[in-house]
Each structure stands twice: as C-alpha cells, then as structure tokens.
C-alpha positions, 0 to 999 in steps of 0.5 A: 500500500505504501509503495502505491501511495509513493508512486501516486505522489511521484506521478502527481509531482511529475504532472505538477512540475511538468514534463518540460522541467524534467528534460529542458536545458538552457544554454547560451549561443552567440549572445542569446539564451535558448531552452530546448523544446525537444531533441531538435528544437529550441526557443529563445528565452529571456536573459536571466540577469535581465541586463544583457539583452537590454544593451543590444541594439541589433539582434539576429536570431539564427535558424540553427544553433549547436549545443553539446554536439547537437544541432537544434532549429530555433522555432520559438521566441519565448514569452518576455524574451526581449521585453523592455529591450529599449535599445533594439533597432533591428531584429532579424527572425529566421525562416523556421520560426513558428511562434512568437510568445506573449509580450516577447518584444513588448516596449522595444521602443526603438524597433522601427521595422519587423519582418515576420518569417513565412514559417511563423504560425502564431503570434501571442497577445501583446507581442509587440505592445508599446513598440512606439517606433514600429512603422512597418510590419511584413507578415507571412502567409500563415498568420490569418489573425492578429491576437488581442493587443498585439500592436497596442501603443505602436503609435508610429505603425502605418504599414503592414505588408502581407502575403495572403489574398486577405490581410490578417484579421484584427481583434477588437484591441489588436491596434488599441491606441494606434494610428487610424491610418494603418494600411495593408498592402499585399506583398507579391 
C-alpha cells in the first residue's frame, strides 16, 4: 500500500512540475539564451540577469544553433524574451520560426521595422505592445489573425505588408491606441 501511495505522489509531482522541467536545458549561443523544446528544437528565452539583452541594439536570431554536439532549429521566441529591450533597432527572425510568445518584444521602443518569417504560425497577445517606433510590419502567409493587443501603443505603425489574398484579421484591441491610418498592402 505504501509503495502505491509513493508512486501516486511521484506521478502527481511529475504532472505538477511538468514534463518540460524534467528534460529542458538552457544554454547560451552567440549572445542569446535558448531552452530546448525537444531533441531538435529550441526557443529563445529571456536573459536571466535581465541586463544583457537590454544593451543590444541589433539582434539576429539564427535558424540553427549547436549545443553539446547537437544541432537544434530555433522555432520559438519565448514569452518576455526581449521585453523592455529599449535599445533594439533591428531584429532579424529566421525562416523556421513558428511562434512568437506573449509580450516577447513588448516596449522595444526603438524597433522601427519587423519582418515576420513565412514559417511563423502564431503570434501571442501583446507581442509587440508599446513598440512606439514600429512603422512597418511584413507578415507571412500563415498568420490569418492578429491576437488581442498585439500592436497596442505602436503609435508610429502605418504599414503592414502581407502575403495572403486577405490581410490578417484584427481583434477588437489588436491596434488599441494606434494610428487610424494603418494600411495593408499585399506583398507579391
């Protein structure tokens, strides 16, 4: 009976902790921090000291990184990854990226343009909230709808180029406190 209870408690602990914590590893590669998602994929994560990323002015997220003799594809930008990085002026994202997390670029106030890769499938809420200098967005064909508050307080935003026949739909608060003159153009 005691053995069954111990196994049950261990099973509950594993569920509470989550399987991610059991195998995920964090590492640095060319100035950015990554966390393994599985044996082939990683995500860019926030700087644990909350100081190194804040000094960056140009960021290039690579398509692939290496760690412990293994190659990984970069498929996500994690929640909060570049939040409050006020000095970032350019941010290059790789093809193969599938997700941009919650508040991941929030208040990158110097970022003027962002090119979202064709492979991108999901952008979470408030991803670009408060990017006051953001003027132009290029978006791939897989994004069909913007989440709530994605571009709120992006007061300089004027132009969005998209690859679909139709522009991505916006929710009620997607462009809260933005210009009324945001124009969509179809990129060919």
